[in-house]
N, C-alpha and C positions, 0 to 999 in steps of 0.2 A: 827614451833612447830608440825604441822601435820606430816611432814616427820619424825620427831623424834619419834612420836607415832607409825607410821607404822614400823620404823626400830626396835623398841623394840618388837613389836608384832611379826614381822617376825622372829626375832632371837629366840623367844620362840616357834614358830610354827614349824620350820624346813622346808626344801626345798619342800617336797611333799605337805604339807598342804598349803604352800604359793602359789605353782603353781596352786593348785585347787582354791584357793581364787582369784587369779589373772584372771582366766578364766571368772569370773563374774565381774571383775573390769578392763576392758581393758584401761581405762583412766590412770591407774597407770603404769609407766615405771620403771622397777627395774633392778639394777645391783648388784649382790651378789659377795662378795669375802669371801670364806669359806675354811675350812680345810676338805679335803676328808678323806675317810677311811684309806688311806695310809699316813696320816699326811702331805699331800702336799697341798699347796694353789691352789685353783681353782677359776675360775670366771664363772659367768653365767648371761647372759642378757635375760630378759623376757619382753614381751609385747612391743617389738619394741624399747627398749632402745638401743641407738647407740652403736655399738661395736667398 
């Protein structure tokens, strides 16, 4: 349930705000799949999430 809460919050926050949040929470490992400005799918690993 905790992961679901973070996923919902991160979706509302956007990449820049999530990145700032994660600098203060290094225990959270995050993998994003999102649509970029060119309408292409892109991935992003943060805080040491395995690539």
